[in-house]
PDB file of the backbone (N, CA, C, O) and the ligand in Angstrom, with CONECT records:
HET     ZN  A 101       1
ATOM      1  N   MET A   1      11.822-111.084-182.927  1.00  0.00           N
ATOM      2  CA  MET A   1      13.064-111.700-182.451  1.00  0.00           C
ATOM      3  C   MET A   1      14.015-111.937-183.631  1.00  0.00           C
ATOM      4  O   MET A   1      13.598-112.373-184.704  1.00  0.00           O
ATOM      5  N   ASP A   2      15.273-111.645-183.412  1.00  0.00           N
ATOM      6  CA  ASP A   2      16.251-111.831-184.478  1.00  0.00           C
ATOM      7  C   ASP A   2      16.403-113.299-184.846  1.00  0.00           C
ATOM      8  O   ASP A   2      16.165-114.194-184.036  1.00  0.00           O
ATOM      9  N   VAL A   3      16.807-113.516-186.090  1.00  0.00           N
ATOM     10  CA  VAL A   3      16.978-114.889-186.569  1.00  0.00           C
ATOM     11  C   VAL A   3      18.037-115.622-185.760  1.00  0.00           C
ATOM     12  O   VAL A   3      17.851-116.776-185.376  1.00  0.00           O
ATOM     13  N   TRP A   4      19.147-114.941-185.506  1.00  0.00           N
ATOM     14  CA  TRP A   4      20.249-115.609-184.804  1.00  0.00           C
ATOM     15  C   TRP A   4      19.838-115.970-183.386  1.00  0.00           C
ATOM     16  O   TRP A   4      20.289-116.973-182.832  1.00  0.00           O
ATOM     17  N   MET A   5      18.971-115.136-182.801  1.00  0.00           N
ATOM     18  CA  MET A   5      18.528-115.414-181.447  1.00  0.00           C
ATOM     19  C   MET A   5      17.562-116.596-181.440  1.00  0.00           C
ATOM     20  O   MET A   5      17.548-117.408-180.514  1.00  0.00           O
ATOM     21  N   ASN A   6      16.766-116.667-182.489  1.00  0.00           N
ATOM     22  CA  ASN A   6      15.882-117.813-182.645  1.00  0.00           C
ATOM     23  C   ASN A   6      16.680-119.105-182.744  1.00  0.00           C
ATOM     24  O   ASN A   6      16.325-120.122-182.148  1.00  0.00           O
ATOM     25  N   GLU A   7      17.762-119.043-183.508  1.00  0.00           N
ATOM     26  CA  GLU A   7      18.623-120.216-183.651  1.00  0.00           C
ATOM     27  C   GLU A   7      19.195-120.629-182.306  1.00  0.00           C
ATOM     28  O   GLU A   7      19.210-121.808-181.955  1.00  0.00           O
ATOM     29  N   ALA A   8      19.662-119.644-181.566  1.00  0.00           N
ATOM     30  CA  ALA A   8      20.232-119.912-180.248  1.00  0.00           C
ATOM     31  C   ALA A   8      19.174-120.538-179.342  1.00  0.00           C
ATOM     32  O   ALA A   8      19.457-121.456-178.571  1.00  0.00           O
ATOM     33  N   ARG A   9      17.945-120.020-179.452  1.00  0.00           N
ATOM     34  CA  ARG A   9      16.857-120.523-178.627  1.00  0.00           C
ATOM     35  C   ARG A   9      16.563-121.980-178.969  1.00  0.00           C
ATOM     36  O   ARG A   9      16.391-122.817-178.083  1.00  0.00           O
ATOM     37  N   GLU A  10      16.508-122.271-180.275  1.00  0.00           N
ATOM     38  CA  GLU A  10      16.261-123.639-180.710  1.00  0.00           C
ATOM     39  C   GLU A  10      17.330-124.590-180.179  1.00  0.00           C
ATOM     40  O   GLU A  10      17.033-125.681-179.692  1.00  0.00           O
ATOM     41  N   ALA A  11      18.581-124.145-180.288  1.00  0.00           N
ATOM     42  CA  ALA A  11      19.689-124.977-179.838  1.00  0.00           C
ATOM     43  C   ALA A  11      19.573-125.252-178.343  1.00  0.00           C
ATOM     44  O   ALA A  11      19.818-126.368-177.886  1.00  0.00           O
ATOM     45  N   LEU A  12      19.200-124.225-177.591  1.00  0.00           N
ATOM     46  CA  LEU A  12      19.053-124.376-176.146  1.00  0.00           C
ATOM     47  C   LEU A  12      17.921-125.343-175.808  1.00  0.00           C
ATOM     48  O   LEU A  12      18.065-126.206-174.943  1.00  0.00           O
ATOM     49  N   LEU A  13      16.790-125.186-176.503  1.00  0.00           N
ATOM     50  CA  LEU A  13      15.635-126.033-176.227  1.00  0.00           C
ATOM     51  C   LEU A  13      15.935-127.490-176.563  1.00  0.00           C
ATOM     52  O   LEU A  13      15.514-128.399-175.848  1.00  0.00           O
ATOM     53  N   GLN A  14      16.669-127.704-177.662  1.00  0.00           N
ATOM     54  CA  GLN A  14      17.013-129.068-178.056  1.00  0.00           C
ATOM     55  C   GLN A  14      17.896-129.736-177.022  1.00  0.00           C
ATOM     56  O   GLN A  14      17.687-130.889-176.644  1.00  0.00           O
ATOM     57  N   ARG A  15      18.905-128.971-176.569  1.00  0.00           N
ATOM     58  CA  ARG A  15      19.820-129.549-175.585  1.00  0.00           C
ATOM     59  C   ARG A  15      19.103-129.814-174.273  1.00  0.00           C
ATOM     60  O   ARG A  15      19.390-130.788-173.577  1.00  0.00           O
ATOM     61  N   ARG A  16      18.162-128.930-173.946  1.00  0.00           N
ATOM     62  CA  ARG A  16      17.434-129.105-172.693  1.00  0.00           C
ATOM     63  C   ARG A  16      16.575-130.375-172.728  1.00  0.00           C
ATOM     64  O   ARG A  16      16.538-131.134-171.760  1.00  0.00           O
ATOM     65  N   SER A  17      15.886-130.594-173.856  1.00  0.00           N
ATOM     66  CA  SER A  17      15.030-131.781-173.916  1.00  0.00           C
ATOM     67  C   SER A  17      15.878-133.047-173.944  1.00  0.00           C
ATOM     68  O   SER A  17      15.451-134.094-173.458  1.00  0.00           O
ATOM     69  N   ARG A  18      17.081-132.950-174.514  1.00  0.00           N
ATOM     70  CA  ARG A  18      17.953-134.121-174.529  1.00  0.00           C
ATOM     71  C   ARG A  18      18.399-134.468-173.101  1.00  0.00           C
ATOM     72  O   ARG A  18      18.420-135.632-172.700  1.00  0.00           O
ATOM     73  N   LEU A  19      18.752-133.422-172.357  1.00  0.00           N
ATOM     74  CA  LEU A  19      19.161-133.640-170.971  1.00  0.00           C
ATOM     75  C   LEU A  19      18.005-134.189-170.139  1.00  0.00           C
ATOM     76  O   LEU A  19      18.187-135.074-169.302  1.00  0.00           O
ATOM     77  N   ARG A  20      16.808-133.643-170.389  1.00  0.00           N
ATOM     78  CA  ARG A  20      15.636-134.104-169.641  1.00  0.00           C
ATOM     79  C   ARG A  20      15.341-135.563-169.941  1.00  0.00           C
ATOM     80  O   ARG A  20      15.000-136.337-169.046  1.00  0.00           O
ATOM     81  N   ARG A  21      15.477-135.939-171.235  1.00  0.00           N
ATOM     82  CA  ARG A  21      15.234-137.327-171.630  1.00  0.00           C
ATOM     83  C   ARG A  21      16.195-138.258-170.920  1.00  0.00           C
ATOM     84  O   ARG A  21      15.815-139.329-170.447  1.00  0.00           O
ATOM     85  N   ARG A  22      17.457-137.830-170.851  1.00  0.00           N
ATOM     86  CA  ARG A  22      18.460-138.657-170.203  1.00  0.00           C
ATOM     87  C   ARG A  22      18.113-138.833-168.732  1.00  0.00           C
ATOM     88  O   ARG A  22      18.309-139.907-168.162  1.00  0.00           O
ATOM     89  N   ALA A  23      17.603-137.784-168.128  1.00  0.00           N
ATOM     90  CA  ALA A  23      17.219-137.851-166.718  1.00  0.00           C
ATOM     91  C   ALA A  23      16.075-138.834-166.533  1.00  0.00           C
ATOM     92  O   ALA A  23      16.019-139.539-165.525  1.00  0.00           O
ATOM     93  N   ASP A  24      15.153-138.887-167.506  1.00  0.00           N
ATOM     94  CA  ASP A  24      14.011-139.784-167.412  1.00  0.00           C
ATOM     95  C   ASP A  24      14.416-141.242-167.589  1.00  0.00           C
ATOM     96  O   ASP A  24      13.918-142.129-166.896  1.00  0.00           O
ATOM     97  N   GLN A  25      15.339-141.475-168.541  1.00  0.00           N
ATOM     98  CA  GLN A  25      15.784-142.837-168.809  1.00  0.00           C
ATOM     99  C   GLN A  25      16.424-143.445-167.582  1.00  0.00           C
ATOM    100  O   GLN A  25      16.166-144.597-167.233  1.00  0.00           O
ATOM    101  N   ASP A  26      17.260-142.659-166.933  1.00  0.00           N
ATOM    102  CA  ASP A  26      17.936-143.102-165.728  1.00  0.00           C
ATOM    103  C   ASP A  26      16.969-142.937-164.569  1.00  0.00           C
ATOM    104  O   ASP A  26      16.948-141.900-163.906  1.00  0.00           O
ATOM    105  N   LYS A  27      16.171-143.966-164.330  1.00  0.00           N
ATOM    106  CA  LYS A  27      15.114-143.842-163.323  1.00  0.00           C
ATOM    107  C   LYS A  27      15.681-143.385-161.975  1.00  0.00           C
ATOM    108  O   LYS A  27      16.549-144.037-161.395  1.00  0.00           O
ATOM    109  N   PRO A  28      15.183-142.283-161.508  1.00  0.00           N
ATOM    110  CA  PRO A  28      15.685-141.779-160.226  1.00  0.00           C
ATOM    111  C   PRO A  28      15.270-142.675-159.075  1.00  0.00           C
ATOM    112  O   PRO A  28      14.158-143.203-159.045  1.00  0.00           O
ATOM    113  N   ARG A  29      16.186-142.836-158.126  1.00  0.00           N
ATOM    114  CA  ARG A  29      15.871-143.677-156.963  1.00  0.00           C
ATOM    115  C   ARG A  29      14.908-142.947-156.046  1.00  0.00           C
ATOM    116  O   ARG A  29      14.052-143.554-155.401  1.00  0.00           O
ATOM    117  N   VAL A  30      15.066-141.637-156.001  1.00  0.00           N
ATOM    118  CA  VAL A  30      14.152-140.821-155.200  1.00  0.00           C
ATOM    119  C   VAL A  30      13.205-140.106-156.162  1.00  0.00           C
ATOM    120  O   VAL A  30      13.633-139.226-156.909  1.00  0.00           O
ATOM    121  N   PRO A  31      11.934-140.471-156.153  1.00  0.00           N
ATOM    122  CA  PRO A  31      10.983-139.948-157.150  1.00  0.00           C
ATOM    123  C   PRO A  31      10.897-138.419-157.166  1.00  0.00           C
ATOM    124  O   PRO A  31      10.757-137.822-158.233  1.00  0.00           O
ATOM    125  N   GLN A  32      10.977-137.793-156.013  1.00  0.00           N
ATOM    126  CA  GLN A  32      10.812-136.340-155.993  1.00  0.00           C
ATOM    127  C   GLN A  32      12.069-135.611-156.460  1.00  0.00           C
ATOM    128  O   GLN A  32      12.084-134.389-156.609  1.00  0.00           O
ATOM    129  N   ASP A  33      13.125-136.396-156.685  1.00  0.00           N
ATOM    130  CA  ASP A  33      14.346-135.791-157.186  1.00  0.00           C
ATOM    131  C   ASP A  33      14.219-135.606-158.699  1.00  0.00           C
ATOM    132  O   ASP A  33      14.447-136.537-159.471  1.00  0.00           O
ATOM    133  N   ALA A  34      13.858-134.412-159.101  1.00  0.00           N
ATOM    134  CA  ALA A  34      13.610-134.130-160.517  1.00  0.00           C
ATOM    135  C   ALA A  34      14.866-134.290-161.357  1.00  0.00           C
ATOM    136  O   ALA A  34      14.793-134.468-162.573  1.00  0.00           O
ATOM    137  N   ALA A  35      16.011-134.225-160.705  1.00  0.00           N
ATOM    138  CA  ALA A  35      17.271-134.279-161.434  1.00  0.00           C
ATOM    139  C   ALA A  35      17.519-135.664-162.012  1.00  0.00           C
ATOM    140  O   ALA A  35      18.256-135.800-162.988  1.00  0.00           O
ATOM    141  N   GLY A  36      16.915-136.696-161.425  1.00  0.00           N
ATOM    142  CA  GLY A  36      17.095-138.038-161.931  1.00  0.00           C
ATOM    143  C   GLY A  36      18.547-138.466-161.916  1.00  0.00           C
ATOM    144  O   GLY A  36      19.250-138.258-160.927  1.00  0.00           O
ATOM    145  N   GLY A  37      18.998-139.060-163.003  1.00  0.00           N
ATOM    146  CA  GLY A  37      20.339-139.596-163.032  1.00  0.00           C
ATOM    147  C   GLY A  37      21.360-138.663-163.656  1.00  0.00           C
ATOM    148  O   GLY A  37      22.417-139.112-164.100  1.00  0.00           O
ATOM    149  N   LEU A  38      21.070-137.405-163.697  1.00  0.00           N
ATOM    150  CA  LEU A  38      22.003-136.471-164.325  1.00  0.00           C
ATOM    151  C   LEU A  38      23.218-136.223-163.439  1.00  0.00           C
ATOM    152  O   LEU A  38      23.119-136.168-162.213  1.00  0.00           O
ATOM    153  N   SER A  39      24.348-136.078-164.084  1.00  0.00           N
ATOM    154  CA  SER A  39      25.565-135.757-163.354  1.00  0.00           C
ATOM    155  C   SER A  39      25.542-134.286-162.955  1.00  0.00           C
ATOM    156  O   SER A  39      24.683-133.515-163.384  1.00  0.00           O
ATOM    157  N   LYS A  40      26.510-133.925-162.124  1.00  0.00           N
ATOM    158  CA  LYS A  40      26.589-132.538-161.676  1.00  0.00           C
ATOM    159  C   LYS A  40      26.783-131.584-162.847  1.00  0.00           C
ATOM    160  O   LYS A  40      26.196-130.503-162.897  1.00  0.00           O
ATOM    161  N   GLY A  41      27.626-132.015-163.789  1.00  0.00           N
ATOM    162  CA  GLY A  41      27.886-131.169-164.947  1.00  0.00           C
ATOM    163  C   GLY A  41      26.639-130.978-165.805  1.00  0.00           C
ATOM    164  O   GLY A  41      26.374-129.883-166.301  1.00  0.00           O
ATOM    165  N   ASP A  42      25.867-132.077-165.974  1.00  0.00           N
ATOM    166  CA  ASP A  42      24.632-131.997-166.745  1.00  0.00           C
ATOM    167  C   ASP A  42      23.629-131.075-166.066  1.00  0.00           C
ATOM    168  O   ASP A  42      22.944-130.289-166.720  1.00  0.00           O
ATOM    169  N   LEU A  43      23.555-131.185-164.744  1.00  0.00           N
ATOM    170  CA  LEU A  43      22.644-130.335-163.981  1.00  0.00           C
ATOM    171  C   LEU A  43      23.004-128.870-164.155  1.00  0.00           C
ATOM    172  O   LEU A  43      22.140-128.013-164.345  1.00  0.00           O
ATOM    173  N   GLN A  44      24.304-128.606-164.084  1.00  0.00           N
ATOM    174  CA  GLN A  44      24.774-127.232-164.255  1.00  0.00           C
ATOM    175  C   GLN A  44      24.385-126.720-165.641  1.00  0.00           C
ATOM    176  O   GLN A  44      23.957-125.578-165.807  1.00  0.00           O
ATOM    177  N   GLU A  45      24.546-127.597-166.626  1.00  0.00           N
ATOM    178  CA  GLU A  45      24.195-127.218-167.999  1.00  0.00           C
ATOM    179  C   GLU A  45      22.709-126.902-168.096  1.00  0.00           C
ATOM    180  O   GLU A  45      22.308-125.919-168.720  1.00  0.00           O
ATOM    181  N   LEU A  46      21.900-127.749-167.470  1.00  0.00           N
ATOM    182  CA  LEU A  46      20.458-127.550-167.475  1.00  0.00           C
ATOM    183  C   LEU A  46      20.107-126.197-166.841  1.00  0.00           C
ATOM    184  O   LEU A  46      19.255-125.464-167.344  1.00  0.00           O
ATOM    185  N   CYS A  47      20.769-125.888-165.747  1.00  0.00           N
ATOM    186  CA  CYS A  47      20.556-124.605-165.051  1.00  0.00           C
ATOM    187  C   CYS A  47      20.943-123.442-165.972  1.00  0.00           C
ATOM    188  O   CYS A  47      20.212-122.458-166.092  1.00  0.00           O
ATOM    189  N   ASP A  48      22.101-123.574-166.615  1.00  0.00           N
ATOM    190  CA  ASP A  48      22.579-122.509-167.494  1.00  0.00           C
ATOM    191  C   ASP A  48      21.618-122.292-168.659  1.00  0.00           C
ATOM    192  O   ASP A  48      21.356-121.158-169.062  1.00  0.00           O
ATOM    193  N   ILE A  49      21.098-123.392-169.193  1.00  0.00           N
ATOM    194  CA  ILE A  49      20.176-123.301-170.313  1.00  0.00           C
ATOM    195  C   ILE A  49      18.889-122.613-169.888  1.00  0.00           C
ATOM    196  O   ILE A  49      18.389-121.728-170.583  1.00  0.00           O
ATOM    197  N   ASP A  50      18.349-123.029-168.732  1.00  0.00           N
ATOM    198  CA  ASP A  50      17.133-122.394-168.219  1.00  0.00           C
ATOM    199  C   ASP A  50      17.359-120.903-167.994  1.00  0.00           C
ATOM    200  O   ASP A  50      16.508-120.076-168.323  1.00  0.00           O
ATOM    201  N   ALA A  51      18.513-120.575-167.430  1.00  0.00           N
ATOM    202  CA  ALA A  51      18.821-119.171-167.150  1.00  0.00           C
ATOM    203  C   ALA A  51      18.896-118.373-168.442  1.00  0.00           C
ATOM    204  O   ALA A  51      18.427-117.236-168.509  1.00  0.00           O
ATOM    205  N   ALA A  52      19.489-118.976-169.469  1.00  0.00           N
ATOM    206  CA  ALA A  52      19.612-118.283-170.751  1.00  0.00           C
ATOM    207  C   ALA A  52      18.233-118.049-171.369  1.00  0.00           C
ATOM    208  O   ALA A  52      17.972-116.990-171.940  1.00  0.00           O
ATOM    209  N   LEU A  53      17.350-119.049-171.250  1.00  0.00           N
ATOM    210  CA  LEU A  53      15.997-118.909-171.798  1.00  0.00           C
ATOM    211  C   LEU A  53      15.229-117.830-171.031  1.00  0.00           C
ATOM    212  O   LEU A  53      14.432-117.091-171.609  1.00  0.00           O
ATOM    213  N   GLU A  54      15.479-117.753-169.727  1.00  0.00           N
ATOM    214  CA  GLU A  54      14.843-116.709-168.921  1.00  0.00           C
ATOM    215  C   GLU A  54      15.327-115.327-169.362  1.00  0.00           C
ATOM    216  O   GLU A  54      14.547-114.380-169.464  1.00  0.00           O
ATOM    217  N   ARG A  55      16.628-115.237-169.621  1.00  0.00           N
ATOM    218  CA  ARG A  55      17.192-113.953-170.062  1.00  0.00           C
ATOM    219  C   ARG A  55      16.601-113.553-171.411  1.00  0.00           C
ATOM    220  O   ARG A  55      16.390-112.370-171.678  1.00  0.00           O
ATOM    221  N   MET A  56      16.337-114.548-172.259  1.00  0.00           N
ATOM    222  CA  MET A  56      15.712-114.244-173.547  1.00  0.00           C
ATOM    223  C   MET A  56      14.338-113.628-173.336  1.00  0.00           C
ATOM    224  O   MET A  56      13.981-112.638-173.976  1.00  0.00           O
ATOM    225  N   LYS A  57      13.560-114.235-172.417  1.00  0.00           N
ATOM    226  CA  LYS A  57      12.225-113.739-172.118  1.00  0.00           C
ATOM    227  C   LYS A  57      12.303-112.316-171.585  1.00  0.00           C
ATOM    228  O   LYS A  57      11.463-111.474-171.903  1.00  0.00           O
ATOM    229  N   ALA A  58      13.326-112.057-170.765  1.00  0.00           N
ATOM    230  CA  ALA A  58      13.466-110.753-170.125  1.00  0.00           C
ATOM    231  C   ALA A  58      14.088-109.722-171.063  1.00  0.00           C
ATOM    232  O   ALA A  58      14.184-108.540-170.732  1.00  0.00           O
ATOM    233  N   GLY A  59      14.509-110.191-172.240  1.00  0.00           N
ATOM    234  CA  GLY A  59      15.122-109.275-173.190  1.00  0.00           C
ATOM    235  C   GLY A  59      16.552-108.911-172.854  1.00  0.00           C
ATOM    236  O   GLY A  59      17.087-107.911-173.334  1.00  0.00           O
ATOM    237  N   GLU A  60      17.171-109.751-172.008  1.00  0.00           N
ATOM    238  CA  GLU A  60      18.549-109.460-171.595  1.00  0.00           C
ATOM    239  C   GLU A  60      19.541-110.443-172.174  1.00  0.00           C
ATOM    240  O   GLU A  60      20.716-110.453-171.809  1.00  0.00           O
ATOM    241  N   PHE A  61      19.050-111.272-173.085  1.00  0.00           N
ATOM    242  CA  PHE A  61      19.937-112.279-173.665  1.00  0.00           C
ATOM    243  C   PHE A  61      21.035-111.608-174.474  1.00  0.00           C
ATOM    244  O   PHE A  61      20.781-110.661-175.219  1.00  0.00           O
ATOM    245  N   GLY A  62      22.264-112.109-174.322  1.00  0.00           N
ATOM    246  CA  GLY A  62      23.366-111.562-175.097  1.00  0.00           C
ATOM    247  C   GLY A  62      24.115-110.448-174.407  1.00  0.00           C
ATOM    248  O   GLY A  62      25.067-109.888-174.950  1.00  0.00           O
ATOM    249  N   ARG A  63      23.665-110.126-173.177  1.00  0.00           N
ATOM    250  CA  ARG A  63      24.365-109.094-172.425  1.00  0.00           C
ATOM    251  C   ARG A  63      25.211-109.761-171.347  1.00  0.00           C
ATOM    252  O   ARG A  63      24.760-110.681-170.665  1.00  0.00           O
ATOM    253  N   CYS A  64      26.422-109.291-171.207  1.00  0.00           N
ATOM    254  CA  CYS A  64      27.339-109.856-170.220  1.00  0.00           C
ATOM    255  C   CYS A  64      26.841-109.550-168.807  1.00  0.00           C
ATOM    256  O   CYS A  64      26.494-108.412-168.492  1.00  0.00           O
ATOM    257  N   ALA A  65      26.810-110.599-167.950  1.00  0.00           N
ATOM    258  CA  ALA A  65      26.308-110.434-166.590  1.00  0.00           C
ATOM    259  C   ALA A  65      27.301-109.685-165.708  1.00  0.00           C
ATOM    260  O   ALA A  65      26.960-109.276-164.598  1.00  0.00           O
ATOM    261  N   ARG A  66      28.523-109.505-166.192  1.00  0.00           N
ATOM    262  CA  ARG A  66      29.511-108.830-165.359  1.00  0.00           C
ATOM    263  C   ARG A  66      29.702-107.372-165.776  1.00  0.00           C
ATOM    264  O   ARG A  66      29.596-106.470-164.945  1.00  0.00           O
ATOM    265  N   CYS A  67      29.983-107.139-167.061  1.00  0.00           N
ATOM    266  CA  CYS A  67      30.292-105.778-167.484  1.00  0.00           C
ATOM    267  C   CYS A  67      29.111-105.117-168.200  1.00  0.00           C
ATOM    268  O   CYS A  67      29.135-103.915-168.464  1.00  0.00           O
ATOM    269  N   GLY A  68      28.067-105.916-168.516  1.00  0.00           N
ATOM    270  CA  GLY A  68      26.895-105.346-169.162  1.00  0.00           C
ATOM    271  C   GLY A  68      27.067-105.107-170.654  1.00  0.00           C
ATOM    272  O   GLY A  68      26.148-104.625-171.315  1.00  0.00           O
ATOM    273  N   GLY A  69      28.218-105.434-171.181  1.00  0.00           N
ATOM    274  CA  GLY A  69      28.472-105.266-172.607  1.00  0.00           C
ATOM    275  C   GLY A  69      27.910-106.428-173.407  1.00  0.00           C
ATOM    276  O   GLY A  69      27.498-107.435-172.831  1.00  0.00           O
ATOM    277  N   PRO A  70      27.888-106.303-174.720  1.00  0.00           N
ATOM    278  CA  PRO A  70      27.391-107.396-175.566  1.00  0.00           C
ATOM    279  C   PRO A  70      28.341-108.592-175.535  1.00  0.00           C
ATOM    280  O   PRO A  70      29.561-108.431-175.551  1.00  0.00           O
ATOM    281  N   ILE A  71      27.763-109.797-175.492  1.00  0.00           N
ATOM    282  CA  ILE A  71      28.586-111.007-175.457  1.00  0.00           C
ATOM    283  C   ILE A  71      29.138-111.307-176.844  1.00  0.00           C
ATOM    284  O   ILE A  71      30.225-111.872-176.969  1.00  0.00           O
ATOM    285  N   GLY A  72      28.417-110.943-177.862  1.00  0.00           N
ATOM    286  CA  GLY A  72      28.892-111.175-179.222  1.00  0.00           C
ATOM    287  C   GLY A  72      28.226-112.387-179.842  1.00  0.00           C
ATOM    288  O   GLY A  72      28.107-113.438-179.214  1.00  0.00           O
ATOM    289  N   ARG A  73      27.791-112.224-181.095  1.00  0.00           N
ATOM    290  CA  ARG A  73      27.010-113.289-181.728  1.00  0.00           C
ATOM    291  C   ARG A  73      27.807-114.554-181.975  1.00  0.00           C
ATOM    292  O   ARG A  73      27.282-115.661-181.853  1.00  0.00           O
ATOM    293  N   HIS A  74      29.080-114.391-182.324  1.00  0.00           N
ATOM    294  CA  HIS A  74      29.871-115.586-182.594  1.00  0.00           C
ATOM    295  C   HIS A  74      29.977-116.453-181.352  1.00  0.00           C
ATOM    296  O   HIS A  74      29.854-117.676-181.409  1.00  0.00           O
ATOM    297  N   ARG A  75      30.207-115.790-180.232  1.00  0.00           N
ATOM    298  CA  ARG A  75      30.326-116.512-178.972  1.00  0.00           C
ATOM    299  C   ARG A  75      28.991-117.147-178.583  1.00  0.00           C
ATOM    300  O   ARG A  75      28.958-118.275-178.092  1.00  0.00           O
ATOM    301  N   LEU A  76      27.904-116.430-178.800  1.00  0.00           N
ATOM    302  CA  LEU A  76      26.591-116.953-178.437  1.00  0.00           C
ATOM    303  C   LEU A  76      26.179-118.111-179.336  1.00  0.00           C
ATOM    304  O   LEU A  76      25.428-118.998-178.928  1.00  0.00           O
ATOM    305  N   ARG A  77      26.678-118.087-180.554  1.00  0.00           N
ATOM    306  CA  ARG A  77      26.386-119.203-181.456  1.00  0.00           C
ATOM    307  C   ARG A  77      27.071-120.461-180.966  1.00  0.00           C
ATOM    308  O   ARG A  77      26.511-121.557-181.005  1.00  0.00           O
ATOM    309  N   ALA A  78      28.307-120.275-180.500  1.00  0.00           N
ATOM    310  CA  ALA A  78      29.070-121.419-180.018  1.00  0.00           C
ATOM    311  C   ALA A  78      28.564-121.855-178.646  1.00  0.00           C
ATOM    312  O   ALA A  78      28.431-123.048-178.374  1.00  0.00           O
ATOM    313  N   ILE A  79      28.283-120.878-177.787  1.00  0.00           N
ATOM    314  CA  ILE A  79      27.826-121.165-176.420  1.00  0.00           C
ATOM    315  C   ILE A  79      26.607-120.306-176.127  1.00  0.00           C
ATOM    316  O   ILE A  79      26.737-119.233-175.537  1.00  0.00           O
ATOM    317  N   PRO A  80      25.416-120.763-176.532  1.00  0.00           N
ATOM    318  CA  PRO A  80      24.220-119.924-176.363  1.00  0.00           C
ATOM    319  C   PRO A  80      23.918-119.582-174.906  1.00  0.00           C
ATOM    320  O   PRO A  80      23.280-118.567-174.627  1.00  0.00           O
ATOM    321  N   GLU A  81      24.374-120.425-173.975  1.00  0.00           N
ATOM    322  CA  GLU A  81      24.052-120.187-172.574  1.00  0.00           C
ATOM    323  C   GLU A  81      25.105-119.339-171.864  1.00  0.00           C
ATOM    324  O   GLU A  81      25.065-119.178-170.645  1.00  0.00           O
ATOM    325  N   ALA A  82      26.057-118.794-172.647  1.00  0.00           N
ATOM    326  CA  ALA A  82      27.130-118.009-172.040  1.00  0.00           C
ATOM    327  C   ALA A  82      26.572-116.821-171.248  1.00  0.00           C
ATOM    328  O   ALA A  82      25.694-116.098-171.719  1.00  0.00           O
ATOM    329  N   ARG A  83      27.107-116.636-170.027  1.00  0.00           N
ATOM    330  CA  ARG A  83      26.670-115.514-169.190  1.00  0.00           C
ATOM    331  C   ARG A  83      27.575-114.305-169.354  1.00  0.00           C
ATOM    332  O   ARG A  83      27.167-113.170-169.106  1.00  0.00           O
ATOM    333  N   TYR A  84      28.801-114.559-169.772  1.00  0.00           N
ATOM    334  CA  TYR A  84      29.774-113.479-169.803  1.00  0.00           C
ATOM    335  C   TYR A  84      30.381-113.316-171.187  1.00  0.00           C
ATOM    336  O   TYR A  84      30.418-114.260-171.976  1.00  0.00           O
ATOM    337  N   CYS A  85      30.851-112.126-171.471  1.00  0.00           N
ATOM    338  CA  CYS A  85      31.581-111.898-172.706  1.00  0.00           C
ATOM    339  C   CYS A  85      32.933-112.602-172.614  1.00  0.00           C
ATOM    340  O   CYS A  85      33.316-113.094-171.553  1.00  0.00           O
ATOM    341  N   LEU A  86      33.631-112.641-173.703  1.00  0.00           N
ATOM    342  CA  LEU A  86      34.892-113.376-173.759  1.00  0.00           C
ATOM    343  C   LEU A  86      35.882-112.849-172.717  1.00  0.00           C
ATOM    344  O   LEU A  86      36.550-113.629-172.038  1.00  0.00           O
ATOM    345  N   THR A  87      35.972-111.534-172.597  1.00  0.00           N
ATOM    346  CA  THR A  87      36.907-110.923-171.646  1.00  0.00           C
ATOM    347  C   THR A  87      36.562-111.336-170.218  1.00  0.00           C
ATOM    348  O   THR A  87      37.425-111.777-169.459  1.00  0.00           O
ATOM    349  N   CYS A  88      35.287-111.187-169.868  1.00  0.00           N
ATOM    350  CA  CYS A  88      34.872-111.459-168.488  1.00  0.00           C
ATOM    351  C   CYS A  88      34.921-112.951-168.157  1.00  0.00           C
ATOM    352  O   CYS A  88      35.192-113.325-167.016  1.00  0.00           O
ATOM    353  N   SER A  89      34.661-113.793-169.141  1.00  0.00           N
ATOM    354  CA  SER A  89      34.642-115.235-168.859  1.00  0.00           C
ATOM    355  C   SER A  89      36.015-115.688-168.397  1.00  0.00           C
ATOM    356  O   SER A  89      36.124-116.680-167.677  1.00  0.00           O
ATOM    357  N   GLY A  90      37.064-114.984-168.797  1.00  0.00           N
ATOM    358  CA  GLY A  90      38.399-115.323-168.343  1.00  0.00           C
ATOM    359  C   GLY A  90      38.657-114.813-166.938  1.00  0.00           C
ATOM    360  O   GLY A  90      39.599-115.250-166.278  1.00  0.00           O
ATOM    361  N   LEU A  91      37.819-113.882-166.476  1.00  0.00           N
ATOM    362  CA  LEU A  91      38.025-113.264-165.166  1.00  0.00           C
ATOM    363  C   LEU A  91      37.152-113.888-164.089  1.00  0.00           C
ATOM    364  O   LEU A  91      37.506-113.897-162.910  1.00  0.00           O
ATOM    365  N   VAL A  92      35.987-114.419-164.518  1.00  0.00           N
ATOM    366  CA  VAL A  92      35.016-114.935-163.553  1.00  0.00           C
ATOM    367  C   VAL A  92      35.068-116.452-163.544  1.00  0.00           C
ATOM    368  O   VAL A  92      34.987-117.094-164.591  1.00  0.00           O
ATOM    369  N   ALA A  93      35.203-117.019-162.352  1.00  0.00           N
ATOM    370  CA  ALA A  93      35.135-118.472-162.230  1.00  0.00           C
ATOM    371  C   ALA A  93      33.698-118.896-162.228  1.00  0.00           C
ATOM    372  O   ALA A  93      32.873-118.332-161.510  1.00  0.00           O
ATOM    373  N   ARG A  94      33.390-119.899-163.037  1.00  0.00           N
ATOM    374  CA  ARG A  94      31.993-120.336-163.132  1.00  0.00           C
ATOM    375  C   ARG A  94      31.570-121.045-161.870  1.00  0.00           C
ATOM    376  O   ARG A  94      30.425-121.486-161.764  1.00  0.00           O
TER     377      ARG A  94
HETATM  378 ZN    ZN A 101      31.841-108.721-169.888  1.00  0.00          ZN2+
END
């Protein structure tokens, strides 16, 4: 695995555990609700992070989900969970 991808992976894992911790602190009123006290935006972030980690496992990390082109390392460094390249992200509503 490339060094830069490892960095991206670390960043994703760190953010994920931080979000999970926040969910645990905010005791959920409904125990089976794994989301706990996370806001909608946090949940979306958690989903995006999981999806990015899955793409890493599948060897598809860094590829744009719309045009199939490379997302670009600079963009992935800033937003490791990005699904689209810069061009497509302006075209696709999240
Ligand atoms: Zn694209």
